[in-house]
Biopython code that builds the backbone (N, CA, C, O; Angstrom):
import numpy as np
from Bio.PDB.StructureBuilder import StructureBuilder

atoms = [
    (1, "UNK", "N", (-19.180, -15.452, -56.237)),
    (1, "UNK", "CA", (-18.599, -16.398, -55.321)),
    (1, "UNK", "C", (-17.147, -16.019, -55.094)),
    (1, "UNK", "O", (-16.436, -15.676, -56.038)),
    (2, "UNK", "N", (-16.716, -16.077, -53.873)),
    (2, "UNK", "CA", (-15.336, -15.725, -53.539)),
    (2, "UNK", "C", (-14.374, -16.773, -54.067)),
    (2, "UNK", "O", (-14.705, -17.955, -54.161)),
    (3, "UNK", "N", (-13.182, -16.317, -54.408)),
    (3, "UNK", "CA", (-12.135, -17.249, -54.858)),
    (3, "UNK", "C", (-11.703, -18.099, -53.667)),
    (3, "UNK", "O", (-11.443, -17.571, -52.586)),
    (4, "UNK", "N", (-11.626, -19.420, -53.865)),
    (4, "UNK", "CA", (-11.276, -20.308, -52.759)),
    (4, "UNK", "C", (-9.807, -20.657, -52.798)),
    (4, "UNK", "O", (-9.211, -20.798, -53.866)),
    (5, "UNK", "N", (-9.233, -20.793, -51.621)),
    (5, "UNK", "CA", (-7.875, -21.299, -51.478)),
    (5, "UNK", "C", (-7.891, -22.793, -51.788)),
    (5, "UNK", "O", (-8.912, -23.453, -51.595)),
    (6, "UNK", "N", (-6.780, -23.327, -52.261)),
    (6, "UNK", "CA", (-6.731, -24.735, -52.634)),
    (6, "UNK", "C", (-7.012, -25.661, -51.464)),
    (6, "UNK", "O", (-7.369, -26.819, -51.684)),
    (7, "UNK", "N", (-6.862, -25.194, -50.217)),
    (7, "UNK", "CA", (-7.123, -26.036, -49.052)),
    (7, "UNK", "C", (-8.571, -25.957, -48.571)),
    (7, "UNK", "O", (-8.976, -26.745, -47.717)),
    (8, "UNK", "N", (-9.363, -25.011, -49.109)),
    (8, "UNK", "CA", (-10.767, -24.888, -48.727)),
    (8, "UNK", "C", (-11.569, -25.883, -49.552)),
    (8, "UNK", "O", (-11.708, -25.717, -50.764)),
    (9, "UNK", "N", (-12.105, -26.931, -48.892)),
    (9, "UNK", "CA", (-12.735, -27.990, -49.647)),
    (9, "UNK", "C", (-13.903, -28.605, -48.908)),
    (9, "UNK", "O", (-14.029, -28.494, -47.688)),
    (10, "UNK", "N", (-14.751, -29.257, -49.682)),
    (10, "UNK", "CA", (-15.743, -30.195, -49.175)),
    (10, "UNK", "C", (-15.364, -31.515, -49.828)),
    (10, "UNK", "O", (-15.560, -31.692, -51.030)),
    (11, "UNK", "N", (-14.828, -32.435, -49.052)),
    (11, "UNK", "CA", (-14.267, -33.653, -49.631)),
    (11, "UNK", "C", (-14.716, -34.892, -48.864)),
    (11, "UNK", "O", (-15.055, -34.832, -47.682)),
    (12, "UNK", "N", (-14.708, -36.012, -49.575)),
    (12, "UNK", "CA", (-15.041, -37.312, -49.003)),
    (12, "UNK", "C", (-13.996, -38.324, -49.432)),
    (12, "UNK", "O", (-13.431, -38.231, -50.522)),
    (13, "UNK", "N", (-13.746, -39.286, -48.567)),
    (13, "UNK", "CA", (-12.915, -40.438, -48.913)),
    (13, "UNK", "C", (-13.825, -41.655, -48.806)),
    (13, "UNK", "O", (-14.279, -41.989, -47.712)),
    (14, "UNK", "N", (-14.095, -42.316, -49.913)),
    (14, "UNK", "CA", (-15.047, -43.421, -49.939)),
    (14, "UNK", "C", (-14.309, -44.745, -50.155)),
    (14, "UNK", "O", (-13.684, -44.967, -51.192)),
    (15, "UNK", "N", (-14.399, -45.618, -49.143)),
    (15, "UNK", "CA", (-13.735, -46.912, -49.185)),
    (15, "UNK", "C", (-14.768, -48.018, -49.394)),
    (15, "UNK", "O", (-15.923, -47.885, -48.988)),
    (16, "UNK", "N", (-14.347, -49.098, -50.026)),
    (16, "UNK", "CA", (-15.231, -50.234, -50.237)),
    (16, "UNK", "C", (-15.704, -50.743, -48.879)),
    (16, "UNK", "O", (-14.903, -50.973, -47.973)),
    (17, "UNK", "N", (-17.008, -50.913, -48.757)),
    (17, "UNK", "CA", (-17.613, -51.362, -47.516)),
    (17, "UNK", "C", (-17.689, -52.888, -47.492)),
    (17, "UNK", "O", (-18.137, -53.505, -48.458)),
    (18, "UNK", "N", (-17.258, -53.483, -46.405)),
    (18, "UNK", "CA", (-17.408, -54.931, -46.222)),
    (18, "UNK", "C", (-18.856, -55.184, -45.821)),
    (18, "UNK", "O", (-19.235, -54.980, -44.668)),
    (19, "UNK", "N", (-19.659, -55.631, -46.784)),
    (19, "UNK", "CA", (-21.099, -55.779, -46.582)),
    (19, "UNK", "C", (-21.454, -57.151, -46.030)),
    (19, "UNK", "O", (-20.893, -58.169, -46.436)),
    (20, "UNK", "N", (-22.401, -57.154, -45.092)),
    (20, "UNK", "CA", (-22.920, -58.417, -44.589)),
    (20, "UNK", "C", (-24.284, -58.739, -45.193)),
    (20, "UNK", "O", (-24.773, -59.861, -45.059)),
    (21, "UNK", "N", (-24.906, -57.753, -45.863)),
    (21, "UNK", "CA", (-26.144, -57.990, -46.617)),
    (21, "UNK", "C", (-26.274, -56.929, -47.707)),
    (21, "UNK", "O", (-25.610, -55.893, -47.655)),
    (22, "UNK", "N", (-27.130, -57.190, -48.692)),
    (22, "UNK", "CA", (-27.241, -56.358, -49.899)),
    (22, "UNK", "C", (-27.741, -54.939, -49.648)),
    (22, "UNK", "O", (-27.516, -54.065, -50.484)),
    (23, "UNK", "N", (-28.402, -54.684, -48.541)),
    (23, "UNK", "CA", (-28.956, -53.353, -48.300)),
    (23, "UNK", "C", (-27.922, -52.373, -47.772)),
    (23, "UNK", "O", (-28.212, -51.180, -47.673)),
    (24, "UNK", "N", (-26.751, -52.827, -47.438)),
    (24, "UNK", "CA", (-25.698, -51.935, -46.952)),
    (24, "UNK", "C", (-25.035, -51.231, -48.135)),
    (24, "UNK", "O", (-25.035, -51.755, -49.249)),
    (25, "UNK", "N", (-24.464, -50.030, -47.892)),
    (25, "UNK", "CA", (-23.822, -49.296, -48.983)),
    (25, "UNK", "C", (-22.565, -49.995, -49.488)),
    (25, "UNK", "O", (-21.892, -50.709, -48.744)),
    (26, "UNK", "N", (-22.262, -49.779, -50.758)),
    (26, "UNK", "CA", (-21.061, -50.348, -51.362)),
    (26, "UNK", "C", (-19.794, -49.633, -50.889)),
    (26, "UNK", "O", (-18.736, -50.249, -50.765)),
    (27, "UNK", "N", (-19.912, -48.317, -50.623)),
    (27, "UNK", "CA", (-18.778, -47.508, -50.175)),
    (27, "UNK", "C", (-19.202, -46.678, -48.971)),
    (27, "UNK", "O", (-20.343, -46.221, -48.905)),
    (28, "UNK", "N", (-18.294, -46.480, -48.020)),
    (28, "UNK", "CA", (-18.505, -45.595, -46.880)),
    (28, "UNK", "C", (-17.189, -44.888, -46.582)),
    (28, "UNK", "O", (-16.131, -45.307, -47.050)),
    (29, "UNK", "N", (-17.259, -43.816, -45.802)),
    (29, "UNK", "CA", (-16.021, -43.155, -45.432)),
    (29, "UNK", "C", (-16.235, -41.796, -44.808)),
    (29, "UNK", "O", (-17.359, -41.298, -44.742)),
    (30, "UNK", "N", (-15.141, -41.196, -44.349)),
    (30, "UNK", "CA", (-15.206, -39.894, -43.694)),
    (30, "UNK", "C", (-15.245, -38.754, -44.711)),
    (30, "UNK", "O", (-14.964, -38.944, -45.894)),
    (31, "UNK", "N", (-15.597, -37.572, -44.224)),
    (31, "UNK", "CA", (-15.603, -36.380, -45.062)),
    (31, "UNK", "C", (-15.268, -35.160, -44.234)),
    (31, "UNK", "O", (-15.146, -35.227, -43.011)),
    (32, "UNK", "N", (-15.120, -34.036, -44.931)),
    (32, "UNK", "CA", (-14.787, -32.787, -44.250)),
    (32, "UNK", "C", (-15.292, -31.619, -45.090)),
    (32, "UNK", "O", (-15.154, -31.617, -46.313)),
    (33, "UNK", "N", (-15.880, -30.624, -44.420)),
    (33, "UNK", "CA", (-16.244, -29.360, -45.072)),
    (33, "UNK", "C", (-15.605, -28.247, -44.261)),
    (33, "UNK", "O", (-15.908, -28.080, -43.079)),
    (34, "UNK", "N", (-14.721, -27.488, -44.892)),
    (34, "UNK", "CA", (-14.109, -26.340, -44.225)),
    (34, "UNK", "C", (-15.162, -25.255, -44.034)),
    (34, "UNK", "O", (-16.104, -25.160, -44.822)),
    (35, "UNK", "N", (-15.011, -24.438, -42.995)),
    (35, "UNK", "CA", (-16.045, -23.462, -42.644)),
    (35, "UNK", "C", (-16.314, -22.467, -43.760)),
    (35, "UNK", "O", (-17.461, -22.057, -43.936)),
    (36, "UNK", "N", (-15.301, -22.061, -44.522)),
    (36, "UNK", "CA", (-15.529, -21.117, -45.617)),
    (36, "UNK", "C", (-16.373, -21.743, -46.724)),
    (36, "UNK", "O", (-17.182, -21.063, -47.356)),
    (37, "UNK", "N", (-16.183, -23.031, -46.953)),
    (37, "UNK", "CA", (-16.971, -23.729, -47.962)),
    (37, "UNK", "C", (-18.400, -23.909, -47.467)),
    (37, "UNK", "O", (-19.342, -23.784, -48.249)),
    (38, "UNK", "N", (-18.571, -24.196, -46.198)),
    (38, "UNK", "CA", (-19.908, -24.315, -45.634)),
    (38, "UNK", "C", (-20.664, -22.998, -45.775)),
    (38, "UNK", "O", (-21.842, -22.990, -46.134)),
    (39, "UNK", "N", (-19.990, -21.886, -45.494)),
    (39, "UNK", "CA", (-20.615, -20.571, -45.676)),
    (39, "UNK", "C", (-20.965, -20.351, -47.141)),
    (39, "UNK", "O", (-22.033, -19.827, -47.455)),
    (40, "UNK", "N", (-20.068, -20.750, -48.039)),
    (40, "UNK", "CA", (-20.327, -20.617, -49.470)),
    (40, "UNK", "C", (-21.557, -21.430, -49.879)),
    (40, "UNK", "O", (-22.366, -20.968, -50.683)),
    (41, "UNK", "N", (-21.699, -22.631, -49.331)),
    (41, "UNK", "CA", (-22.866, -23.464, -49.646)),
    (41, "UNK", "C", (-24.152, -22.814, -49.142)),
    (41, "UNK", "O", (-25.165, -22.827, -49.841)),
    (42, "UNK", "N", (-24.120, -22.245, -47.933)),
    (42, "UNK", "CA", (-25.295, -21.565, -47.388)),
    (42, "UNK", "C", (-25.641, -20.351, -48.249)),
    (42, "UNK", "O", (-26.808, -20.137, -48.577)),
    (43, "UNK", "N", (-24.635, -19.556, -48.616)),
    (43, "UNK", "CA", (-24.868, -18.385, -49.467)),
    (43, "UNK", "C", (-25.420, -18.806, -50.831)),
    (43, "UNK", "O", (-26.329, -18.167, -51.360)),
    (44, "UNK", "N", (-24.870, -19.880, -51.397)),
    (44, "UNK", "CA", (-25.345, -20.382, -52.694)),
    (44, "UNK", "C", (-26.788, -20.853, -52.579)),
    (44, "UNK", "O", (-27.587, -20.623, -53.487)),
    (45, "UNK", "N", (-27.135, -21.516, -51.466)),
    (45, "UNK", "CA", (-28.513, -21.958, -51.258)),
    (45, "UNK", "C", (-29.455, -20.756, -51.201)),
    (45, "UNK", "O", (-30.530, -20.770, -51.802)),
    (46, "UNK", "N", (-29.040, -19.714, -50.473)),
    (46, "UNK", "CA", (-29.885, -18.522, -50.349)),
    (46, "UNK", "C", (-30.119, -17.870, -51.705)),
    (46, "UNK", "O", (-31.214, -17.374, -51.971)),
    (47, "UNK", "N", (-29.100, -17.867, -52.568)),
    (47, "UNK", "CA", (-29.210, -17.193, -53.863)),
    (47, "UNK", "C", (-29.750, -18.098, -54.965)),
    (47, "UNK", "O", (-30.493, -17.637, -55.831)),
    (48, "UNK", "N", (-29.384, -19.385, -54.945)),
    (48, "UNK", "CA", (-29.707, -20.267, -56.065)),
    (48, "UNK", "C", (-30.552, -21.482, -55.687)),
    (48, "UNK", "O", (-30.972, -22.233, -56.567)),
    (49, "UNK", "N", (-30.806, -21.687, -54.398)),
    (49, "UNK", "CA", (-31.607, -22.830, -53.974)),
    (49, "UNK", "C", (-33.059, -22.673, -54.387)),
    (49, "UNK", "O", (-33.521, -21.571, -54.683)),
    (50, "UNK", "N", (-33.770, -23.792, -54.402)),
    (50, "UNK", "CA", (-35.172, -23.752, -54.813)),
    (50, "UNK", "C", (-36.130, -23.738, -53.627)),
    (50, "UNK", "O", (-37.327, -23.967, -53.798)),
    (51, "UNK", "N", (-35.619, -23.475, -52.439)),
    (51, "UNK", "CA", (-36.447, -23.467, -51.245)),
    (51, "UNK", "C", (-36.378, -24.775, -50.480)),
    (51, "UNK", "O", (-36.677, -24.821, -49.287)),
    (52, "UNK", "N", (-35.983, -25.839, -51.166)),
    (52, "UNK", "CA", (-35.856, -27.145, -50.528)),
    (52, "UNK", "C", (-34.462, -27.739, -50.648)),
    (52, "UNK", "O", (-34.060, -28.558, -49.822)),
    (53, "UNK", "N", (-33.723, -27.327, -51.676)),
    (53, "UNK", "CA", (-32.415, -27.936, -51.903)),
    (53, "UNK", "C", (-31.523, -27.023, -52.727)),
    (53, "UNK", "O", (-31.974, -26.019, -53.278)),
    (54, "UNK", "N", (-30.258, -27.386, -52.799)),
    (54, "UNK", "CA", (-29.264, -26.714, -53.630)),
    (54, "UNK", "C", (-28.621, -27.780, -54.501)),
    (54, "UNK", "O", (-28.178, -28.809, -53.990)),
    (55, "UNK", "N", (-28.565, -27.555, -55.793)),
    (55, "UNK", "CA", (-27.906, -28.507, -56.679)),
    (55, "UNK", "C", (-26.407, -28.487, -56.421)),
    (55, "UNK", "O", (-25.809, -27.425, -56.247)),
    (56, "UNK", "N", (-25.811, -29.667, -56.398)),
    (56, "UNK", "CA", (-24.380, -29.811, -56.190)),
    (56, "UNK", "C", (-23.764, -30.486, -57.405)),
    (56, "UNK", "O", (-24.451, -31.177, -58.158)),
    (57, "UNK", "N", (-22.467, -30.281, -57.589)),
    (57, "UNK", "CA", (-21.743, -31.084, -58.563)),
    (57, "UNK", "C", (-20.602, -31.759, -57.823)),
    (57, "UNK", "O", (-19.991, -31.185, -56.921)),
    (58, "UNK", "N", (-20.334, -32.980, -58.223)),
    (58, "UNK", "CA", (-19.333, -33.800, -57.558)),
    (58, "UNK", "C", (-18.379, -34.352, -58.594)),
    (58, "UNK", "O", (-18.751, -34.592, -59.743)),
    (59, "UNK", "N", (-17.166, -34.546, -58.179)),
    (59, "UNK", "CA", (-16.152, -35.183, -59.023)),
    (59, "UNK", "C", (-15.462, -36.232, -58.167)),
    (59, "UNK", "O", (-15.269, -36.031, -56.968)),
    (60, "UNK", "N", (-15.085, -37.363, -58.786)),
    (60, "UNK", "CA", (-14.437, -38.441, -58.033)),
    (60, "UNK", "C", (-13.230, -38.960, -58.793)),
    (60, "UNK", "O", (-13.231, -39.046, -60.021)),
    (61, "UNK", "N", (-12.205, -39.301, -58.033)),
    (61, "UNK", "CA", (-10.987, -39.875, -58.596)),
    (61, "UNK", "C", (-10.726, -41.211, -57.918)),
    (61, "UNK", "O", (-10.887, -41.330, -56.703)),
    (62, "UNK", "N", (-10.329, -42.214, -58.685)),
    (62, "UNK", "CA", (-9.892, -43.484, -58.118)),
    (62, "UNK", "C", (-8.479, -43.288, -57.592)),
    (62, "UNK", "O", (-7.620, -42.757, -58.296)),
    (63, "UNK", "N", (-8.237, -43.712, -56.361)),
    (63, "UNK", "CA", (-6.926, -43.585, -55.725)),
    (63, "UNK", "C", (-6.543, -44.920, -55.106)),
    (63, "UNK", "O", (-7.387, -45.793, -54.906)),
    (64, "UNK", "N", (-5.275, -45.063, -54.810)),
    (64, "UNK", "CA", (-4.771, -46.255, -54.132)),
    (64, "UNK", "C", (-4.137, -45.810, -52.827)),
    (64, "UNK", "O", (-3.226, -44.982, -52.831)),
    (65, "UNK", "N", (-4.609, -46.354, -51.706)),
    (65, "UNK", "CA", (-4.084, -45.997, -50.401)),
    (65, "UNK", "C", (-3.398, -47.167, -49.727)),
    (65, "UNK", "O", (-3.288, -48.254, -50.293)),
    (66, "UNK", "N", (-2.943, -46.931, -48.521)),
    (66, "UNK", "CA", (-2.246, -47.976, -47.759)),
    (66, "UNK", "C", (-3.137, -49.181, -47.489)),
    (66, "UNK", "O", (-2.658, -50.312, -47.411)),
    (67, "UNK", "N", (-4.446, -48.928, -47.345)),
    (67, "UNK", "CA", (-5.378, -50.019, -47.057)),
    (67, "UNK", "C", (-6.109, -50.514, -48.300)),
    (67, "UNK", "O", (-6.983, -51.375, -48.201)),
    (68, "UNK", "N", (-5.759, -49.975, -49.475)),
    (68, "UNK", "CA", (-6.386, -50.419, -50.714)),
    (68, "UNK", "C", (-6.994, -49.271, -51.492)),
    (68, "UNK", "O", (-6.778, -48.107, -51.157)),
    (69, "UNK", "N", (-7.762, -49.592, -52.541)),
    (69, "UNK", "CA", (-8.339, -48.555, -53.397)),
    (69, "UNK", "C", (-9.468, -47.798, -52.695)),
    (69, "UNK", "O", (-10.158, -48.331, -51.826)),
    (70, "UNK", "N", (-9.629, -46.551, -53.099)),
    (70, "UNK", "CA", (-10.728, -45.735, -52.592)),
    (70, "UNK", "C", (-11.080, -44.686, -53.623)),
    (70, "UNK", "O", (-10.340, -44.488, -54.587)),
    (71, "UNK", "N", (-12.220, -44.003, -53.427)),
    (71, "UNK", "CA", (-12.621, -42.871, -54.261)),
    (71, "UNK", "C", (-12.410, -41.598, -53.458)),
    (71, "UNK", "O", (-12.777, -41.527, -52.285)),
    (72, "UNK", "N", (-11.817, -40.593, -54.092)),
    (72, "UNK", "CA", (-11.665, -39.268, -53.503)),
    (72, "UNK", "C", (-12.717, -38.400, -54.178)),
    (72, "UNK", "O", (-12.705, -38.261, -55.401)),
    (73, "UNK", "N", (-13.635, -37.809, -53.400)),
    (73, "UNK", "CA", (-14.779, -37.079, -53.951)),
    (73, "UNK", "C", (-14.696, -35.613, -53.542)),
    (73, "UNK", "O", (-14.513, -35.297, -52.366)),
    (74, "UNK", "N", (-14.832, -34.723, -54.522)),
    (74, "UNK", "CA", (-14.857, -33.274, -54.308)),
    (74, "UNK", "C", (-16.285, -32.798, -54.561)),
    (74, "UNK", "O", (-16.905, -33.204, -55.544)),
    (75, "UNK", "N", (-16.813, -31.943, -53.685)),
    (75, "UNK", "CA", (-18.191, -31.469, -53.768)),
    (75, "UNK", "C", (-18.197, -29.943, -53.791)),
    (75, "UNK", "O", (-17.463, -29.302, -53.039)),
    (76, "UNK", "N", (-19.037, -29.358, -54.669)),
    (76, "UNK", "CA", (-19.200, -27.909, -54.696)),
    (76, "UNK", "C", (-20.586, -27.577, -55.235)),
    (76, "UNK", "O", (-21.218, -28.420, -55.871)),
    (77, "UNK", "N", (-21.068, -26.349, -54.987)),
    (77, "UNK", "CA", (-22.382, -25.982, -55.502)),
    (77, "UNK", "C", (-22.369, -25.952, -57.030)),
    (77, "UNK", "O", (-21.376, -25.558, -57.643)),
    (78, "UNK", "N", (-23.470, -26.367, -57.632)),
    (78, "UNK", "CA", (-23.615, -26.326, -59.089)),
    (78, "UNK", "C", (-24.309, -25.012, -59.434)),
    (78, "UNK", "O", (-25.531, -24.953, -59.568)),
    (79, "UNK", "N", (-23.503, -23.961, -59.573)),
    (79, "UNK", "CA", (-24.026, -22.614, -59.800)),
    (79, "UNK", "C", (-24.136, -22.309, -61.280)),
    (79, "UNK", "O", (-23.396, -22.867, -62.090)),
    (80, "UNK", "N", (-25.066, -21.418, -61.638)),
    (80, "UNK", "CA", (-25.155, -21.011, -63.051)),
    (80, "UNK", "C", (-23.847, -20.365, -63.490)),
    (80, "UNK", "O", (-23.228, -19.601, -62.749)),
    (81, "UNK", "N", (-23.452, -20.686, -64.685)),
    (81, "UNK", "CA", (-22.228, -20.075, -65.217)),
    (81, "UNK", "C", (-22.552, -18.691, -65.737)),
    (81, "UNK", "O", (-23.495, -18.496, -66.504)),
    (82, "UNK", "N", (-21.749, -17.734, -65.302)),
    (82, "UNK", "CA", (-21.973, -16.346, -65.697)),
    (82, "UNK", "C", (-21.005, -15.952, -66.792)),
    (82, "UNK", "O", (-19.909, -16.502, -66.898)),
    (83, "UNK", "N", (-21.416, -15.001, -67.598)),
    (83, "UNK", "CA", (-20.586, -14.421, -68.648)),
    (83, "UNK", "C", (-20.181, -15.424, -69.727)),
    (83, "UNK", "O", (-19.153, -15.245, -70.380)),
    (84, "UNK", "N", (-20.963, -16.458, -69.917)),
    (84, "UNK", "CA", (-20.689, -17.384, -71.016)),
    (84, "UNK", "C", (-21.455, -16.924, -72.242)),
    (84, "UNK", "O", (-22.608, -16.511, -72.115)),
    (85, "UNK", "N", (-20.858, -16.979, -73.424)),
    (85, "UNK", "CA", (-21.578, -16.563, -74.616)),
    (85, "UNK", "C", (-22.696, -17.546, -74.937)),
    (85, "UNK", "O", (-22.617, -18.729, -74.604)),
    (86, "UNK", "N", (-23.730, -17.041, -75.585)),
    (86, "UNK", "CA", (-24.808, -17.899, -76.068)),
    (86, "UNK", "C", (-24.219, -18.866, -77.088)),
    (86, "UNK", "O", (-23.348, -18.482, -77.870)),
    (87, "UNK", "N", (-24.673, -20.091, -77.091)),
    (87, "UNK", "CA", (-24.127, -21.111, -77.998)),
    (87, "UNK", "C", (-24.223, -20.658, -79.459)),
    (87, "UNK", "O", (-23.368, -21.017, -80.268)),
    (88, "UNK", "N", (-25.247, -19.878, -79.805)),
    (88, "UNK", "CA", (-25.386, -19.422, -81.191)),
    (88, "UNK", "C", (-24.333, -18.375, -81.553)),
    (88, "UNK", "O", (-24.129, -18.094, -82.734)),
    (89, "UNK", "N", (-23.664, -17.795, -80.559)),
    (89, "UNK", "CA", (-22.649, -16.777, -80.803)),
    (89, "UNK", "C", (-21.244, -17.361, -80.947)),
    (89, "UNK", "O", (-20.310, -16.629, -81.276)),
    (90, "UNK", "N", (-21.076, -18.664, -80.708)),
    (90, "UNK", "CA", (-19.766, -19.274, -80.774)),
    (90, "UNK", "C", (-19.470, -19.683, -82.210)),
    (90, "UNK", "O", (-20.187, -20.509, -82.775)),
    (91, "UNK", "N", (-18.412, -19.110, -82.816)),
    (91, "UNK", "CA", (-18.098, -19.472, -84.215)),
    (91, "UNK", "C", (-17.424, -20.850, -84.270)),
    (91, "UNK", "O", (-16.543, -21.156, -83.466)),
    (92, "UNK", "N", (-17.848, -21.660, -85.219)),
    (92, "UNK", "CA", (-17.243, -22.986, -85.408)),
    (92, "UNK", "C", (-16.493, -23.038, -86.705)),
    (92, "UNK", "O", (-15.915, -24.071, -87.042)),
]
sb = StructureBuilder()
sb.init_structure("model")
sb.init_model(0)
sb.init_chain("A")
sb.init_seg("    ")
for serial, (resi, resn, name, xyz) in enumerate(atoms, 1):
    if name == "N":
        sb.init_residue(resn, " ", resi, " ")
    sb.init_atom(name, np.array(xyz, "f"), 0.0, 1.0, " ", f" {name:<3s}", serial, name[0])
structure = sb.get_structure()
C-alpha cells in the first residue's frame, strides 16, 4: 500500500440526528473520500476482498463543534499486517 499524505482521507462527521421516530438513525452527517484513498480501497478490494466485500476498520473521536458535539470518523481498509513476528516468537 502506498504511503498516504496526511490530507488523503476517508472521513465522516456524524452529528446527533433530531429524530421524529425510533426507526431514524441516531447520527447522520457528511463524508468525503479523496480520490487516492478511493483508488486504494479499490486496489485493496481486488487484492484482499472476498468477492462481495472488503473489511474496513474505523476509528471515531468525540469532538465539540460550533453547533454542538459530534463524532469524527476515519475509515481505512482492514488489511493483513505484514512482517509481524509470530506471537510465539515474541519474548516476554
